[in-house]
C-alpha positions as CSV (number, residue, x, y, z in Angstrom):
1,M,115.1,116.3,145.2
2,S,111.5,117.6,146.1
3,K,108.6,116.4,144.5
4,Q,104.9,118.0,144.1
5,D,102.0,117.1,142.1
6,F,101.3,118.7,138.8
7,L,97.8,119.3,137.4
8,V,96.8,120.7,133.9
9,E,93.3,121.3,132.6
10,L,92.0,122.9,129.7
11,G,88.4,123.8,129.8
12,T,86.7,124.0,126.4
13,E,83.1,124.1,124.8
14,E,81.8,120.3,124.2
15,L,84.3,118.3,122.6
16,P,83.6,116.0,119.9
17,P,82.3,112.9,121.5
18,K,83.9,110.2,119.1
19,A,87.2,111.8,119.4
20,L,87.3,112.6,123.2
21,K,89.2,109.5,124.2
22,K,91.6,109.7,121.4
23,L,92.3,113.3,122.2
24,S,92.8,112.5,126.0
25,D,95.0,109.6,125.3
26,A,97.3,111.8,123.0
27,F,97.3,114.6,125.3
28,T,98.5,112.6,128.2
29,N,101.0,110.6,126.2
30,D,102.5,113.7,124.9
31,I,102.9,115.4,128.1
32,I,104.3,112.3,129.7
33,D,107.0,111.8,126.9
34,G,107.9,115.5,127.2
35,L,108.4,115.1,130.8
36,K,110.7,112.0,130.2
37,D,112.6,114.0,127.5
38,A,113.3,116.7,129.9
39,Q,114.7,113.8,132.3
40,L,111.9,114.9,135.2
41,S,110.9,111.8,136.9
42,F,107.6,111.1,138.6
43,E,105.6,108.5,140.6
44,G,102.6,108.0,138.6
45,F,99.7,110.1,136.6
46,E,95.9,110.1,136.2
47,S,94.3,111.1,133.0
48,F,90.9,112.8,132.9
49,A,88.5,113.7,129.9
50,A,85.0,115.0,130.1
51,P,82.8,116.8,127.7
52,R,84.3,120.2,128.6
53,R,87.7,119.3,129.9
54,L,91.1,117.6,129.1
55,A,93.3,117.3,132.2
56,L,96.2,115.2,133.6
57,L,97.4,114.9,137.2
58,V,101.2,114.0,137.4
59,K,101.9,112.8,141.0
60,G,105.3,113.2,142.5
61,L,106.9,115.2,139.6
62,E,110.3,116.5,140.5
63,T,110.3,120.2,141.0
64,A,113.7,120.5,139.0
65,Q,115.8,118.8,136.4
66,P,118.8,117.0,137.9
67,D,122.3,118.8,137.3
68,Q,124.1,117.2,134.2
69,N,127.5,116.5,133.8
70,L,128.7,117.7,130.5
71,E,131.8,116.2,128.8
72,R,133.0,117.1,125.3
73,R,135.8,115.5,123.4
74,G,138.2,117.9,121.6
75,P,141.3,117.2,119.4
76,A,144.1,114.9,120.5
77,V,146.7,116.5,122.6
78,K,149.5,115.7,119.7
79,A,147.2,118.0,117.5
80,A,146.3,120.4,120.4
81,F,149.9,121.9,121.0
82,D,152.8,122.4,118.6
83,A,156.5,121.6,119.1
84,D,157.0,124.4,121.7
85,G,153.9,123.6,123.6
86,N,151.7,126.4,122.3
87,P,148.1,125.7,121.7
88,T,147.3,125.1,117.9
89,R,144.1,126.7,116.3
90,A,142.3,123.5,116.6
91,A,142.9,123.6,120.5
92,E,141.9,127.4,120.8
93,G,138.8,126.6,118.4
94,F,137.6,123.8,120.7
95,A,138.1,126.1,123.6
96,R,136.3,128.9,122.3
97,S,133.3,126.8,121.1
98,N,132.9,125.9,124.7
99,G,133.3,129.4,126.2
100,V,136.5,128.7,128.1
101,T,140.4,129.3,127.5
102,V,142.7,126.5,126.5
103,D,144.1,126.1,130.0
104,Q,140.5,125.7,131.5
105,L,140.5,122.2,129.5
106,E,141.2,119.0,130.8
107,Q,142.9,116.0,129.5
108,L,141.6,112.6,128.9
109,E,143.9,109.5,128.9
110,T,142.7,106.6,126.6
111,P,144.4,103.4,125.1
112,K,144.7,105.2,121.8
113,G,146.3,108.4,123.4
114,A,145.3,111.5,125.3
115,W,142.6,114.0,124.2
116,L,141.6,117.4,125.3
117,V,138.1,117.6,127.1
118,F,135.7,120.2,128.3
119,R,134.0,119.3,131.4
120,A,131.1,121.3,133.4
121,V,128.1,120.9,135.2
122,Q,124.9,122.2,133.7
123,P,122.5,123.0,136.6
124,G,118.9,121.7,135.8
125,L,116.0,124.0,135.0
126,Q,113.2,124.5,137.2
127,T,110.1,122.3,136.3
128,S,107.8,125.2,136.3
129,E,109.9,126.8,133.5
130,L,109.6,123.7,131.5
131,L,106.0,122.8,131.7
132,P,104.3,125.6,129.4
133,E,106.3,124.5,126.5
134,I,105.5,120.8,127.0
135,V,101.8,121.3,127.7
136,S,101.8,123.5,124.4
137,K,103.6,121.2,122.6
138,S,101.2,118.4,123.4
139,L,98.3,120.6,122.4
140,N,99.5,121.6,119.2
141,A,100.3,117.7,118.3
142,L,96.7,116.6,119.1
143,P,95.2,114.7,116.3
144,I,92.8,117.3,115.3
145,P,91.9,117.2,111.6
146,K,90.5,120.7,111.6
147,R,91.1,123.4,114.0
148,M,88.8,126.4,114.5
149,R,89.2,130.2,115.6
150,W,86.6,131.9,117.7
151,G,85.9,135.5,118.4
152,A,88.9,138.0,118.0
153,S,91.6,135.2,119.1
154,R,94.1,134.1,116.7
155,A,94.3,130.9,118.9
156,E,93.1,127.6,117.1
157,F,91.8,124.4,118.6
158,V,89.1,121.6,118.0
159,R,86.7,123.6,120.1
160,P,86.8,127.4,121.7
161,V,88.8,127.2,125.0
162,H,87.7,128.9,128.2
163,W,90.0,128.3,131.0
164,L,93.6,126.8,132.0
165,V,94.6,125.2,135.0
166,M,98.4,124.9,135.4
167,L,99.2,123.9,139.1
168,M,102.4,122.6,140.7
169,G,101.3,121.6,144.2
170,S,99.3,124.6,145.3
171,E,101.1,127.1,143.4
172,V,100.0,128.4,139.8
173,V,102.6,127.7,137.0
174,D,102.5,131.3,135.4
175,C,102.1,131.1,131.7
176,E,99.8,131.8,128.7
177,I,98.6,129.0,126.4
178,L,95.9,129.4,123.5
179,G,95.4,133.1,124.7
180,L,94.6,131.7,128.2
181,K,96.3,133.0,131.4
182,S,97.0,130.1,133.7
183,G,94.9,129.9,137.0
184,N,93.8,127.6,139.6
185,T,89.8,127.8,139.0
186,T,87.8,125.3,137.1
187,K,84.1,125.1,136.3
188,G,81.4,122.6,137.3
189,H,78.5,120.8,135.7
190,R,77.1,123.2,133.0
191,F,73.7,122.9,134.8
192,H,74.0,121.5,138.3
193,A,77.1,123.6,139.3
194,N,77.8,126.2,136.7
195,K,80.2,128.2,138.8
196,E,84.1,128.7,139.2
197,L,85.7,126.3,141.6
198,T,89.1,126.9,143.2
199,I,91.4,124.2,143.3
200,T,93.7,124.6,146.5
201,A,96.0,121.7,145.8
202,A,96.6,119.5,142.4
203,A,95.9,116.4,144.3
204,D,92.2,117.7,145.1
205,Y,91.2,118.0,141.7
206,Q,89.0,115.0,141.1
207,N,87.2,114.9,144.3
208,L,86.3,118.9,144.0
209,L,84.9,118.2,140.9
210,L,83.1,115.2,141.9
211,E,81.7,116.8,145.3
212,E,81.2,120.3,144.4
213,G,81.1,120.4,140.6
214,K,78.8,117.4,139.8
215,V,81.4,116.3,137.5
216,V,82.9,112.6,136.9
217,A,86.0,113.7,135.5
218,E,87.8,110.4,134.8
219,F,86.7,109.0,131.5
220,A,86.9,105.2,132.7
221,A,85.1,105.8,135.7
222,R,82.2,107.4,133.9
223,R,82.1,104.6,131.5
224,D,82.1,102.1,134.1
225,T,79.4,104.0,135.9
226,I,77.1,104.1,132.8
227,K,77.7,100.5,132.0
228,T,76.8,99.2,135.7
229,K,73.8,101.7,135.8
230,V,72.4,100.8,132.2
231,N,72.4,97.3,133.2
232,E,70.6,97.8,136.5
233,V,67.9,99.9,134.7
234,A,67.5,97.2,132.2
235,A,67.3,94.4,134.8
236,A,64.6,96.6,136.6
237,A,62.6,96.7,133.4
238,G,62.7,92.9,132.9
239,G,65.3,92.8,130.3
240,N,69.0,92.8,129.3
241,A,70.8,95.7,127.9
242,V,72.8,95.4,124.9
243,I,75.9,97.5,125.5
244,D,78.0,98.4,122.0
245,E,81.4,99.2,123.4
246,D,81.7,102.2,120.7
247,L,78.6,103.6,121.9
248,L,79.4,103.4,125.4
249,D,82.5,105.4,124.6
250,E,80.6,108.0,122.8
251,V,77.8,108.2,125.6
252,A,80.5,108.6,128.3
253,A,82.1,111.5,126.1
254,L,78.8,113.3,126.1
255,N,77.9,113.2,129.8
256,E,79.6,114.8,132.7
257,W,77.1,113.5,135.4
258,P,75.3,110.4,133.7
259,V,72.1,109.3,134.7
260,P,70.4,106.4,132.8
261,L,66.8,106.3,132.2
262,S,64.4,103.6,130.6
263,G,61.7,104.6,128.1
264,Q,59.3,102.5,125.9
265,F,58.1,102.7,122.5
266,D,55.0,101.3,120.8
267,K,55.1,97.3,120.3
268,K,53.7,97.9,116.7
269,F,57.2,98.8,115.8
270,L,58.6,95.5,116.5
271,E,57.1,94.3,113.1
272,V,60.2,96.4,111.6
273,P,63.4,94.3,111.4
274,A,65.4,94.8,114.8
275,E,68.3,95.9,113.2
276,A,66.7,98.8,111.7
277,L,65.1,99.9,115.1
278,I,68.3,99.4,116.6
279,S,70.1,101.5,114.1
280,S,67.5,104.2,114.4
281,M,67.9,104.3,118.4
282,K,71.8,103.9,118.2
283,E,72.7,106.3,115.6
284,H,70.3,109.0,115.9
285,Q,69.4,109.2,119.6
286,K,72.5,107.4,121.5
287,Y,70.0,105.1,123.1
288,F,70.9,101.5,124.3
289,H,68.4,98.9,123.4
290,M,67.1,95.8,125.3
291,V,66.2,92.3,124.7
292,D,64.6,89.5,126.4
293,A,66.0,86.2,127.7
294,E,65.6,84.7,124.1
295,G,67.7,87.7,122.8
296,K,64.5,89.2,121.0
297,L,64.3,93.0,120.8
298,M,61.9,94.5,123.5
299,P,59.9,97.7,123.3
300,Y,62.2,99.5,125.5
301,F,65.2,101.9,125.4
302,I,67.8,103.2,127.7
303,T,68.7,106.8,127.4
304,V,71.7,108.5,129.4
305,S,70.8,112.0,130.7
306,N,73.4,114.3,131.6
307,I,71.4,115.9,134.6
308,E,69.8,114.7,137.7
309,S,66.1,115.6,137.1
310,K,63.9,116.3,139.9
311,D,61.1,114.9,137.5
312,P,62.7,112.0,135.6
313,T,59.4,111.3,134.1
314,Q,59.4,114.4,132.2
315,V,62.8,113.5,130.7
316,V,61.5,110.0,129.7
317,E,58.5,111.4,128.1
318,G,60.5,113.8,126.0
319,N,62.7,111.1,124.9
320,E,59.8,108.8,124.1
321,K,58.4,111.7,122.0
322,V,61.5,112.1,119.9
323,I,62.0,108.5,119.2
324,R,58.5,107.7,118.1
325,P,58.8,109.6,114.8
326,R,62.2,108.0,114.1
327,L,60.9,104.6,114.6
328,A,57.8,105.6,112.5
329,D,60.4,106.6,109.5
330,A,61.9,103.2,109.9
331,K,58.5,101.4,109.6
332,F,57.5,103.6,106.8
333,F,60.8,102.9,104.8
334,F,60.5,99.3,105.5
335,D,56.7,99.1,104.3
336,T,57.8,101.2,101.2
337,D,60.7,98.9,100.0
338,K,58.4,95.6,100.2
339,K,56.7,97.0,97.4
340,T,59.4,96.9,95.0
341,T,61.1,93.3,94.5
342,L,64.8,92.9,94.7
343,E,64.9,91.9,91.1
344,A,63.3,95.2,90.2
345,R,65.7,97.1,92.3
346,R,68.6,95.1,90.7
347,E,67.4,96.8,87.3
348,N,67.9,100.3,89.0
349,L,71.7,99.4,89.6
350,K,72.4,99.9,85.8
351,P,73.2,103.7,86.1
352,V,74.9,103.3,89.3
353,V,78.8,103.2,88.7
354,F,80.9,100.9,90.5
355,Q,84.0,102.1,88.9
356,Q,84.3,104.2,85.9
357,Q,86.7,101.7,84.1
358,L,85.0,98.5,85.6
359,G,81.2,99.3,84.7
360,S,78.0,99.5,86.9
361,V,77.1,98.0,90.1
362,Y,74.6,95.9,87.9
363,D,77.5,94.8,85.9
364,K,79.3,93.7,89.1
365,T,76.5,91.6,90.4
366,D,76.6,89.6,86.8
367,R,80.3,89.0,87.3
368,I,79.8,88.2,91.2
369,A,76.9,85.7,90.0
370,R,79.2,84.0,87.4
371,L,82.0,83.6,89.8
372,A,80.0,82.5,92.8
373,A,78.4,79.8,90.8
374,F,82.0,78.6,89.7
375,I,83.0,78.5,93.4
376,A,79.9,76.6,94.5
377,E,80.6,74.1,91.7
378,Q,84.1,73.9,92.6
379,E,83.3,72.9,96.2
380,G,80.2,70.8,95.4
381,G,77.6,73.1,96.5
382,Q,74.5,74.5,94.5
383,A,75.5,76.6,91.6
384,D,72.1,77.8,90.8
385,L,71.5,79.2,94.3
386,A,75.1,80.8,94.3
387,K,74.3,82.4,91.1
388,R,70.8,83.7,92.4
389,A,72.6,85.2,95.5
390,G,75.1,86.9,93.3
391,E,72.4,88.5,91.0
392,L,70.6,90.1,93.9
393,C,73.3,90.6,96.3
394,K,73.5,94.5,95.8
395,S,69.9,95.0,95.2
396,D,69.0,96.4,98.6
397,L,71.7,99.4,98.0
398,N,68.9,101.7,96.5
399,S,66.3,100.8,99.1
400,E,65.1,103.5,101.2
401,M,66.2,101.6,104.4
402,V,69.6,101.3,103.3
403,L,69.8,104.7,102.1
404,E,68.9,105.9,105.4
405,F,70.9,103.6,107.2
406,P,74.2,102.4,105.3
407,E,75.1,99.9,108.1
408,L,72.2,97.8,107.2
409,Q,73.3,96.8,103.5
410,G,73.0,93.0,103.3
411,I,70.9,92.8,106.3
412,M,67.8,94.4,104.6
413,G,68.4,92.3,101.5
414,Q,68.2,89.2,103.6
415,Y,64.8,90.3,105.2
416,Y,63.5,91.5,101.6
417,G,64.6,88.3,100.1
418,A,62.8,86.3,102.9
419,F,59.6,88.3,102.3
420,E,59.8,87.5,98.6
421,G,60.2,83.8,99.1
422,E,63.7,83.3,98.2
423,A,65.5,80.3,99.1
424,E,66.8,80.3,102.7
425,E,70.5,80.0,101.7
426,V,70.1,82.8,99.4
427,C,68.7,85.0,101.7
428,A,71.4,84.3,104.3
429,A,74.0,84.8,101.5
430,L,72.6,88.5,100.8
431,N,73.8,89.5,104.3
432,E,77.0,87.2,104.5
433,Q,78.3,88.6,101.3
434,Y,80.0,91.2,103.4
435,M,81.6,88.9,105.9
436,P,84.1,89.0,107.5
437,R,83.3,92.8,108.1
438,F,86.2,93.4,110.1
439,S,89.2,91.5,111.9
440,G,87.7,88.7,113.9
441,D,84.3,88.9,112.4
442,E,82.1,85.8,112.0
443,L,82.2,84.1,108.7
444,P,79.3,83.1,106.2
445,S,77.4,80.3,107.8
446,N,76.9,78.3,104.5
447,L,78.8,77.5,101.2
448,T,76.6,79.8,99.0
449,G,77.2,82.7,101.4
450,C,81.0,81.9,101.2
451,A,80.9,81.7,97.4
452,V,79.2,85.3,97.0
453,A,81.4,86.7,99.9
454,I,84.6,85.3,98.1
455,A,83.2,86.2,94.6
456,D,82.5,89.8,95.5
457,K,86.0,90.4,96.9
458,I,87.9,88.6,94.3
459,D,86.0,90.5,91.6
460,T,87.0,93.8,93.3
461,I,90.7,92.8,93.7
462,A,91.1,91.8,90.1
463,G,89.4,94.5,88.7
464,I,91.2,97.3,90.5
465,F,94.4,95.6,90.0
466,G,93.5,95.2,86.5
467,I,93.3,99.1,86.0
468,K,96.5,99.6,87.7
469,Q,95.4,101.1,91.0
470,P,96.8,98.7,93.5
471,P,97.3,99.8,97.1
472,S,100.5,101.9,97.9
473,G,101.7,102.7,101.3
474,S,99.0,103.3,103.4
475,K,96.4,104.3,100.8
476,D,94.0,101.5,100.0
477,P,90.8,103.4,99.0
478,F,89.1,100.1,98.0
479,A,90.2,98.4,101.1
480,L,91.8,95.4,99.0
481,R,93.9,94.4,101.8
482,R,91.0,93.8,104.1
483,A,89.2,92.1,101.3
484,T,92.1,89.8,100.7
485,L,92.4,88.8,104.4
486,G,88.5,88.2,104.1
487,V,89.1,85.7,101.3
488,L,91.8,83.9,103.1
489,R,89.9,83.4,106.4
490,I,86.9,82.0,104.6
491,I,89.1,79.5,102.3
492,V,91.3,78.5,105.3
493,E,88.7,78.3,108.0
494,K,86.0,76.7,105.9
495,K,88.6,74.2,104.5
496,L,87.8,75.2,100.9
497,D,89.9,73.7,98.1
498,L,89.9,76.8,96.0
499,D,92.8,78.0,93.9
500,L,93.5,81.8,93.9
501,R,94.8,81.3,90.3
502,D,91.7,79.9,89.3
503,L,89.6,82.4,90.9
504,I,91.4,85.3,89.5
505,N,91.4,83.9,85.8
506,H,87.8,83.2,86.0
507,S,87.2,86.7,87.6
508,I,89.3,88.2,84.6
509,E,87.0,86.3,82.0
510,G,84.0,87.6,83.7
511,Y,85.4,91.3,82.9
512,K,86.1,90.1,79.2
513,A,82.9,88.8,78.7
514,Q,81.3,92.1,79.3
515,G,83.8,93.7,76.9
516,V,85.9,95.1,79.7
517,E,89.7,95.0,78.9
518,L,91.9,95.3,81.8
519,P,95.1,97.1,80.8
520,A,97.4,95.4,83.4
521,G,97.8,92.4,80.9
522,E,98.9,88.9,81.0
523,G,100.9,89.2,84.3
524,L,97.9,90.3,86.4
525,T,97.1,86.9,87.7
526,D,100.6,86.5,89.1
527,T,100.8,90.0,90.4
528,V,97.3,89.3,92.3
529,V,98.3,85.9,93.8
530,K,101.4,87.4,95.0
531,F,99.7,90.3,96.4
532,M,97.3,88.2,98.2
533,L,99.6,85.5,99.6
534,E,101.8,88.3,101.1
535,R,98.8,89.1,103.3
536,F,99.7,85.7,105.1
537,R,102.9,87.2,106.3
538,A,101.2,89.4,108.9
539,W,98.6,86.7,109.6
540,Y,101.4,84.4,110.9
541,Q,103.1,87.2,112.6
542,D,100.0,87.6,114.8
543,E,100.2,83.8,115.6
544,N,103.9,84.2,116.4
545,I,105.1,82.0,113.6
546,P,108.5,83.1,112.2
547,A,108.8,85.0,109.0
548,E,111.2,82.3,107.6
549,V,108.7,79.6,108.0
550,F,106.1,81.7,105.9
551,L,109.0,82.2,103.3
552,S,109.8,78.7,103.0
553,V,106.4,78.0,102.0
554,M,106.0,80.9,99.7
555,A,109.0,79.9,98.0
556,L,106.8,77.0,96.3
557,K,104.2,79.6,95.3
558,P,101.4,77.3,96.2
559,S,98.2,79.2,95.3
560,Q,95.5,77.2,97.2
561,P,95.2,79.1,100.7
562,F,94.0,76.2,102.8
563,D,96.8,74.0,101.3
564,F,99.4,77.0,102.0
565,N,98.0,77.1,105.7
566,Q,98.6,73.3,106.1
567,R,101.9,73.7,104.8
568,V,103.0,76.4,107.0
569,K,101.4,74.9,110.3
570,A,103.6,71.5,109.4
571,V,106.9,73.5,108.7
572,H,106.3,75.4,112.2
573,A,105.7,72.3,114.0
574,F,108.9,70.7,111.9
575,S,111.0,73.7,113.1
576,Q,110.3,73.0,116.8
577,L,111.9,69.5,116.4
578,A,115.7,68.8,117.6
579,E,116.5,67.6,113.9
580,A,115.2,70.6,112.3
581,D,118.3,73.0,112.4
582,A,120.5,70.1,110.9
583,L,118.1,69.2,108.2
584,S,117.4,72.8,107.4
585,A,121.3,73.6,107.2
586,A,121.7,70.4,105.1
587,N,118.9,71.6,102.6
588,K,120.7,75.0,102.4
589,R,123.8,73.2,101.6
590,V,122.3,71.2,99.0
591,S,120.8,74.4,97.6
592,N,124.0,76.1,97.3
593,I,125.5,73.1,95.8
594,M,122.8,73.0,93.0
595,A,123.3,76.6,92.5
596,K,127.0,76.2,91.8
597,A,126.3,73.2,89.4
598,G,125.2,75.9,86.8
599,D,124.1,74.4,83.6
600,L,125.2,70.9,84.4
601,V,122.3,68.4,83.8
602,I,121.7,66.5,87.0
603,P,120.1,63.1,86.6
604,D,116.7,62.4,88.4
605,S,117.5,58.8,89.1
606,V,120.7,57.5,90.8
607,D,123.1,54.9,89.4
608,A,123.8,52.5,92.3
609,G,126.8,51.2,90.3
610,L,128.5,54.5,90.8
611,M,128.4,54.3,94.7
612,S,131.5,53.4,96.4
613,E,131.2,55.0,99.8
614,E,129.0,53.2,102.4
615,A,127.3,56.7,103.8
616,E,126.0,57.5,100.3
617,K,124.6,53.8,99.8
618,T,123.1,54.3,103.3
619,L,121.6,57.8,102.3
620,A,120.2,56.3,99.0
621,T,118.5,53.2,100.7
622,A,117.1,55.7,103.3
623,L,115.8,58.1,100.7
624,A,114.0,55.5,98.8
625,D,112.4,54.1,101.8
626,K,111.2,57.6,103.0
627,K,109.9,58.4,99.7
628,E,107.6,55.3,99.8
629,E,106.9,56.2,103.4
630,V,105.8,59.8,103.1
631,Q,104.1,59.5,99.6
632,P,100.5,58.4,101.0
633,A,100.9,61.5,103.6
634,L,101.6,63.9,101.0
635,E,98.9,62.6,98.6
636,Q,96.4,63.3,101.4
637,R,98.2,66.6,102.4
638,Q,99.1,65.4,105.9
639,Y,102.0,67.6,105.8
640,S,102.7,67.5,109.4
641,Q,103.0,63.7,109.2
642,A,105.4,63.7,106.4
643,M,107.6,66.2,107.9
644,E,107.7,64.4,111.0
645,S,108.6,61.1,109.0
646,L,111.5,62.9,107.5
647,A,113.2,64.2,110.8
648,P,115.0,61.0,111.3
649,L,116.9,61.5,108.0
650,K,119.1,63.7,109.9
651,D,121.9,61.3,111.1
652,V,122.2,59.7,107.6
653,V,122.4,63.2,106.1
654,D,125.1,64.2,108.8
655,N,126.9,61.0,108.1
656,F,127.1,61.5,104.3
657,F,128.4,64.9,104.4
658,D,130.9,63.8,106.8
659,K,132.2,60.8,105.1
660,V,131.6,61.6,101.5
661,L,133.2,64.1,99.2
662,V,130.6,65.5,96.9
663,N,132.5,67.2,94.6
664,A,134.5,64.0,93.5
665,E,136.9,64.3,90.7
666,D,135.3,61.9,88.5
667,E,132.4,63.7,86.8
668,A,130.1,60.8,86.8
669,V,130.6,59.9,90.2
670,R,129.9,63.8,91.1
671,L,126.9,64.0,89.1
672,N,125.6,60.8,90.7
673,R,126.2,62.3,94.1
674,Y,124.5,65.5,92.9
675,A,121.5,63.3,92.1
676,L,121.3,61.8,95.4
677,L,121.3,65.3,96.9
678,K,118.6,66.3,94.5
679,Q,116.4,63.5,95.5
680,L,117.0,64.6,99.2
681,R,115.9,68.2,98.3
682,S,113.1,67.0,96.3
683,L,111.6,65.1,99.3
684,F,111.2,68.3,101.5
685,L,110.2,70.5,98.6
686,H,107.0,68.8,98.3
687,V,106.2,70.6,101.6
688,A,108.5,73.7,101.5
689,D,111.8,74.9,100.8
690,I,113.2,74.5,104.5
691,S,116.8,75.6,103.5
692,L,115.1,79.1,104.1
693,L,114.6,78.1,107.9
694,Q,118.3,79.2,108.0
695,K,118.4,82.7,109.2
696,S,122.0,83.3,108.5
């Protein structure tokens, strides 16, 4: 089978920079999947994405599909011919459906009898015949929220399209896609090489654009170039570049021929919080900022130009002129905001609606303050500081700076709090209330921050569930799943002894104190606790802890996340022990026996006088000893130690089930043996229901 390289390139007007990588990945993956579905093999592929193009080079692609051997089974021979050997209607219908006569069909012998079969060889299609549809399908399936039309064309795409390259080796794949006739010409850089370039062979694409077109077509290569050169420019200016990965992706999507240059701004702007200056440079101008050896912001920035200027100084000066008013705005906002206290700003939150049924943002701060104080008190912290932080936690939302840069909420509250002389712990909490902002993000540094962060999230979760608007499917407009994971992470990783049931009840009381009746009613606490603990399932899945370990703990419904986590870790460790399978099977057996006991009242204690078998006496003694042995560990929540101590019970339990008839005819003896098994199960139920470790 012959092979050739295949190249497809769609030339467009500048594509959305934040979507370029996603579009390129989808374009590539869909075409590769299309080739695989068509049973076309290839040796490898390279993906390309630049501001004005999406492209894919498939190396060593088969030029035709392999021939396919078709085999369709028809009716059984017995049903295909009558007693005289004439074909029945079933045989004729089967032959007709395959475009042949009955005498052209073959017979297949199987252990279950003979069957009529149709066999044929279907020649494979030429790859060039299949490619247009494969590429078209990929373009139609791209994740484009809103497509546009241009000119008189009826074609639709994310941006107007201008050229299409479709090459198998050096031959053009003749077709029309998005109103464009395929060809072998591409275009170079919009300014440096704004001309048509003829691609003589698919494999020449990348080098041709690089050498003659002044275009670095490969996204990853362009990204790496920018990163390297930005670091070099920063080092030359005596600082370190701070390279945000998302910004790097965006800048790589904005430039075909990236040239990093450094500029500077007036040192007086450094009086403004660094985060505000960085946001201004990053969001508005797509600049990278620089810090000194101590991590402090320097009055420099790095811009990435899309041209190699003969006079770079002019480019730098132009960027310096643009950034100056942006930073001046930030300074103005900061100076203006400092004229109004956070307390006064809090009053301005009264008309701002948090949620129509749940009151204003001001009301929310009241509830957060109340719950945060309760949390701090529970953990031996300073309730007054937590209350104060809760009251002020949303005050920066109506500041000029946050209205301009929403991503600075909390951060600016911390600065304004410090300016007004609030306690250091309170100031930190004003920022840390939003932690963790994303998966893997850092957690609050102090107990006050933890209290406010938990209170804010619990208030939202309880309130939204209370008005019967829980997440459904993929819809979670109030990000309750993320908020829940945040609460769990803080409690577990900070080792807090907080009970979700207490927190939710206290939150509900906070709503009631404001006259807000939550229509979800009495079962609200149970519903929310179950929802929150269910988030642990994915958490442990990420840690490769089997679902049955999670379920064994969940069965006991412990509502303290830190305690829940300790139990899971203990059960997971126990499940790795050699004795685990036998003991979990025994617990499963005991569980079934108890279930079948029905309404029988099983005693809590065992009557030694009713024991006749040596195996049950041994088990009774072992259980009594183990109960005494593990009690201190259980009281100190040293669940791993307790489970490890219980593991040696395996042999005694196995011996009991081998030697003793549990369902004895004498009811008193039978109940006494049930009581013994009840004690066995109870020992493990102090940690988890290990009967659920049995998968079958």
